[in-house]
N, C-alpha and C positions, 0 to 999 in steps of 0.2 A: 476632541471632545469639548464642545463648549458649553458652558453651563449659564443661565442668564432668568433671571425673574421674567415671566409671564403675567403682567395684573389683569391681563384681558380676557384669560382665559380658562374663564370660571365654568363654560357649558361644555359638556361634554355628551357627543351625539350618540347614534347607535350604532354608528359605524365606527367609532372611537376603539383603541383597545386601551381597557383599565391595568393599570401600571401597579405594583410592590410600594409601598412605604421607602422598602428598602434601596427602591435606584432613585429617590431623591439622596439619602443620604451617600449613595458612591458618585453621585453627580456632586456632592458639595466636595467629597475627597479631592475630585478630581480638579475644582478652582481654586481650594485654597490648601498650603501646604502645610505642614506642618508647624511652622515657625509661624504662621498667622499671614504671608505675605499672598496677593492674590494677581494669578497668572495673567500673562495679556489676553486680553478679548474675553474676559469672564468679567463683563457688565453686568447690568439688569435687565438685557432686554435679550440676552441670548437664547438658543436654544441647543437642546439636548437632542445629537443624533444618537440613536440606537439601532440595534441590530433590525427592529418592527417599523422604524421610520423615525420620526422626531418629537420631543414631548416638553413639555413647559412644566418643571415643576418648581414649587416655589421656595425660592432660596433668599433668606434674607442677607442682605448688604451689612456688615458689620463696619464700624468706625475704626476697627484695630489693626483692619489691610493694610500692607505699603507694598507697596511693587517689588516684583522680584528681583534676586538676583541673577547674574547670566547665568551661572551652571542649571539654576532652579528654571530658569527658561527653556534649557536647554533639556532637561528633563521633561518636562512639558509637552515639547515638542517631540517628543522620543514616545510618549503616551499617545498623543495624537495622531502618530503611527500606527498603530497596533487597532487596525482596523482587521476586520474578517476577513476583506477581498487579501490584503499585506499577508497575513497568517495564513489562507490557504495559499499562494504562493508559495510562501515558505516553507511550508509545509509538502508540498508537492514536490520543489525542489532538493528537499531531504530524502524523500520517494527515492526519486530520480538516481539521487548518491547513492540509496541501501541497494539497489536492483545493480546500480551498474558496478558494485565494487562487485558482488554477488557472479557476475556471468565474467568479470575481467578474466578470470582463471579457466574459462572453457572458451573464451578466446585466443588462448594458449595453450590450449589443453596437449597439443600434439608436441608441442616444446618440452613441455613438462616430465610428459612422458619418453621422450626422449632424453632428457638433463638426469632423471632421476631412474630411469630402466623399468618400465614398471608396467604391466601389464593392463589392460582395460579396467578392469575390477580394481586394482590401484588406483588406476586417475578416477571411477565412479565414486570410491570410497571418500575422494577430497569432498564432494557436493555432498554426501549422504552423512559425515560429521557433521559438518556444517548448519544442516537441516536439524540435524538429530538434536543439538544444543541449544537449537533457534528454538524447536518445539517446546520444550524442556523447560527453557527458562520462559515463555509466553505468558503461561498460566499465572507465572511469579510477578510480574510486568504489569499483568491485569489485574490483581487484586491490590498492587500499588496506585496502579494507575485509578483506581475508582475510591481511593484513599488519602493519595498527595498529593503535593504539585508536581503536572502533569512534563511542566514546562521544564525541570529540573530533570528528572528521569529520561526526558529528551535529549536533551542537550550530552548528560553526562552519559548516555548509550554512544550518540555519535560520534563523540572522542574517542573512547574506548576503542571502538573499531576501527577507526582512524591509526589509531597509534599501532595496533596488532598488527594492522595490515602493512603499514611502513617496515614496520621491524621485520616482517614475514619475508619483506621480501634479500632480505641480506642473508639469509639459509642457502647451505652450502650443499652439494648435490649429497653427502654422505647424512645429510637428515633430514631424511622426506619425513617420519615422522613427525620433526617439527612442522613442518607445513602444514601436515595433518592437525596437529594439535591447533595451530595458528588460527585455521579454518575453524576451526570449533568455536574456538574463543570470540573471533567476532562473530558467530551467529547468535553468541549471547549477546554482543552488544547490539547488534541490529533488529533484537525479536523486540527491545524494548522500542522502538521506533514503530514499528509494525503496528504493536500491540494498542499503543495507546494515540499515536496523531491522530487517527482518524475519528475518533472518539469526541477531540476538540474540534474538528471540522462538525459532527453532529451537532455539537453545543452552539454552532456561530451559524448556522443557517436550520432552515426549513423547507419540505416539501420538493417543490421543483429545482428552487435555489439550490437545495443540499444536493437534490440528483447529478446537476449539473457540475457542482464544486466538487463532489466525491469523484464524479467522473473524470472531471482535471486531474485529481490526487492518484489515482488509479491506471490513469493514462502512462503513468511513473512506472509501471511494471514494465511496460513491452518497449517503452521509449528506454527505460534505465537499461534494461537487458541490452535491447541491439547497442546501444550509446558503450555496453561493456563489450562486445565482441570488437566494437568501430577501435574507443578508444584502446583497448588491450593490445590492436594488433598494430597502430600505427605508432605506442609509444615501445613496442620492440622492435619494431623496425627502427625508429630514431635514434635507440639507445642501441641497438644492435642485439640485444638480451632482453629474455622474457620477464627478467625483474623488473624490469622498468614500466611494465604495465601495471606492476603491483602499487607504483608511486604516482598513479594521477587522481586516484581518488580519494586518500588519503587529504591531500592538501583541499582538493575541494569540501570534505566531510568537514574539518577543520574548521572552515569560515561557516558550513551551515550553523554547525555548532553556537557561533557567538552569535549568527544572524536568529537564534532561537531562545536563545536566552535575553537578547535586546527588543525584539518587535514578535516575538508570540504572548500573548494573554494567556491570561487561566480562568476561561468563563466558569461561572458555575453549570455545575452538572445539571443537565437538561434546562436549562437558563433560553435556549431557543424553541422548543417545545411549550415549556411552564410559561407563558405570558401572563399567565390570572394567578399566579400562586408561587411558592416553593417548596420542595419535598419537606415533608416532616419527620422523616425516618429513615434509615439506610439499614440495609439488612447485612447478616451475616454473611460470607464468603460460601458456609454450605448451605445457604437458604438459596442463595443464586443460583448455586450448582444445581440444584433438586428442581428449581424454576427453569432453568434450562434444558434439562434434561427431559420434562413435559412439553417444552414448546414444539412441537413439532416440525413446525416449520424450519424452525432453527437447527433442528437436528437433521431434516433431511437436504437442505439447503448446504449445512458444513458439510456432509457426504457427498455431495455433487461437489461443494468445492476441491471436495480433497481427489477428486477423478481430474478437476480442470489442472488440480497441480501435479499429479500423477505423471500426466502428460506432459505440462510443458517442465517439468523437472526433466525428464528425459531427453524431451529434445533438445533445451536448453543445451545439455553438454552432448549429445550424441548426433545428432543431424548434421553440422558441420563435416566431423568427422566420417560421418555417411556415406558425405557428397563428396568429399576426398577421394574415397575407395571409390566410390561409381566413376570416376574418371579416371582413375588408374585400370580399372577394368574394361574402360571403353579407349583405351590408351591416348588419351588426351594429356595424361598427365603421371609423372614418377612417385614413387612412393621416396617417404622421408627419409632419410638416414643419417644426414647430420644436421644439425639446427644453427639457424632458425629456419624452420619449414615455411612455408607459404602460408601467406595469411587471405589469401584470397578469397577464402570461402568463407572464414570466418566474417571478415566487413562486407560481403553481400547477404550473407545472412543477416547479420548486424542491421544493416541498413533496411531489409524485408521487415523485420522484427519492428523494428519503429513506425515504418509506414503504415504495416497490418495494426499494429499496437491505438495509433492514432483515427485509423478508421472503423477500427472495433470498437473503442471506447464512444468515437462520436456516432455510429451508427446503432449503439446499443441506448445512448441515453435517448437520441430522436425517436426511435422507433419505439421505446418503452412509452414515452412522452405521448405517441400517437395510438398506440393499443391501449394507454390509458383511458381513453375516450369511449373504446368500444368496451374495454372489460375491466373490473379491477381485479384479476386475477393477472395484468398483464406482465409483473415483474417477472414472475416463474414461467411463466409460457414462451417469453421473450428467450429469455435464458435455456429454457429446455431444447427449444427448435433449432435454436444456433448449435448446441453441442451437439445434437443429432445429427444436421449437416456438416458440422467440424468432420466428424468421422468418415464420412464418405470420402471426403477430399485426402485425408490422411493418408488414408488405406491406397490411394492413388499415387501417393509419394512412392511405395514400395514398387507398384507396378511399373510404371515410366523410368524409373531411376536409371535401370540399367542401360537405357537406350538413349536418354534424354536426358540432359541437365536442365534445358530450359523450361521441359514439361515438369520435372520435378521442382523448380522455384515455383511455378503457376500454381500447380497443387498445394504448394508450401504457404504462398500468398494467401489463397482462398482458406485453406483450412486454418490457418494461424487468426484470420479477420475473426471468421464466426465463435475460433475459439476466444477470442480476449473479447467478443461482445461482452461478455457476463461479469466481468470483472468490478466494474462498477454498481452494476444493480444487485449481484448477490450482496455489497457493501447495505445498499439502499436497502434490501428485505430485509437484513436485519436489524435497521435504525426503525423501521416500521413494529417490528414485534418482539423489540428489547424493550423495557423501560431504561429511560436515562442514566438512571444508577447502576447498572448490572451491565452495562454498553461495552467498557474496556474488558472486561472479565469476559464477556460473549465474545468480542474480538480476538482474546486473547485465544479463549479455547477453541473456540472455531479454529484460528491457527495451527494449535498443535495437533485439532484433529486433521485437517488437511496435510499437515506435514508429515502426521504419523501414519496414515494412512497411504500419503500421495508422495511427494517427491523428495520422501527420508529416505525410501528404499529403491526406489525407481531408477537414478541414474545406477548405484549399486548392483541393483536385480537385473539391468539391462545387459549392463559390462559382463555380469559372471556367467548370464546365460550364452553371451557372445561368445565370452572363452571357454565355456565346455561344449559348444558346438565346435568352436576351431577346435580342440583338442581331441574331440570323436571322428573324426576326417584329416586328410592330409591337407597341410595348410598350402595354400594360396592366396594370391592376392583374389581372385574369384572368391575363394570360400570365405577371405577377411570379411570381404563386402555384404554376400550374402549371409553370413553368421549373425552380424550385424541389424542387417535388414528382417529378419525373422523374428529377433528379438524385440526390438522395435514395432511389430505388429501386434504386441502386446495393447499397447496404446489405446489404438483405433477402440478396442470392444471395452476399456477402461472408461472410454469417454462417453459410448452408449450406456453405459451404466450409470455416467454421470450425468445424462439426459432424463433417464427415468426417475432418477430422485428429485430434479427441478419438477417434475411431472408431480411428484408425490407433493412437496412442497405447493403445487398450487390448488390442490385439494383443500390444503389446512390454511392457507394465507390469510384468510377473511378473518379465521374465528380467532385467530392469534393473533391480528393487528388490531382485531376490537377487544381482546381480553388485555392486552398491553394498552391500549389506551384509556381505558376504565381504570385498571391500576396505577394508571398515572394521574386521574382525575382523584380516585380516594388518596393520596400521595400529597393533597394542597393540603397545603393549613389555613391561614389566619386572614382575615377579609382582606381588601385593598382599597388602596387610597384613591380619590379621584385625580387622575393624572392625567394631561391631555397628549394623546399621541396623533399625530399626523403621518399618515402612508405618502 
């Protein structure tokens, strides 16, 4: 940021945005250090570059200013790097690591089952305890994120889960319960990141630009998930043991934590939305929860998000296993009896997840932007159509897998693309219908709901149904394949239910969006200073 006096900008036309006097003071802080030195480039003709454009506040020069020392110039250079685009990029990178760590275990699940000698339900328990701790901690971090420094909370959370994941790679085969406990602790660390980071992006961008940035951020979900399979499998093959799969993401996580501390700003809550003032009051947590419970768009979109989480949680754990069993039935592969087991299906599934995630998020953002020209309810309607279309192709997976693995992969590709279409759009719906001071709480509670009703139970539930079916009939390779397929057939029905919830969201979306806008306007406080902003 550069601050300079503009003596020729006394006129403000009707297209120029008026800023608060507080921005003048923040610019002056950027130009003058606490000891009175002048940062290089802060002369009398500088222009301040803000999120909404450039402005020329009236700053008076001082005869007490002196040149900055080298250390102060370095600090000033770092501050200039704290731009919204840099922040969004780092936060997206951190989100990739979050999901990469989450699905690294899924990429080596067969090896873990053989190493610890556990069945399908025991393997599914790893993901279930992770999600349970994640969802319990999310509302707590949502409360903290609406009231305290978000950058510190983010970096602390990412440091915590990185250390725990690294330590879990040294657990021996007699202590499976320790591996389960470690996944529980990792869920606590990762919940801080998922609850708070979208709200920072929401405070840095508005409108279509915010939609685009959130699309990039939520692209990390399928991208990170796919990379978890890929890097986990590669690390296992390179190291000769599945333990090495848990030693990749922690190193990258520590790097992301330091980048967050250095380059992520702490924007005022609602600063991007409230260009004409600032928030006067902050409501209590109980008041926030009551308001969110009455927000019908928020409630229905949260239930729809739970349906997506149910399907993705179950698929992420069990689809690679299902494809391995399908190939055993087709006699194109043999059952794994000794580790390390083949990682081919995990690698293929991971690559498909990365590509479909990219396509889904991009198609979702573009489609929504085009449909907004036709209807203001475009966001929930696009989500509903994509969910219902996804259910059709996911059903076809279980029809064609017994005869053709290639056909199954094609159905997975199309079904996942349609399913991933709504990740960023759902987050954008929340930003529209929830006021800025409640967004971290809203994101956290939506995460809590989607995990509680979604992927907290789906991996274990699918594994439990599969184990129950295998116990009821004679165990064979064919029946192991069929039992897991029958259990996974629950997912398309849940996805259809999610599509119905998005249709319900569309009914109330405009009313709730207008209520949020009116509430935001009513929260604005003092009169404004005359500050020129150039778009």
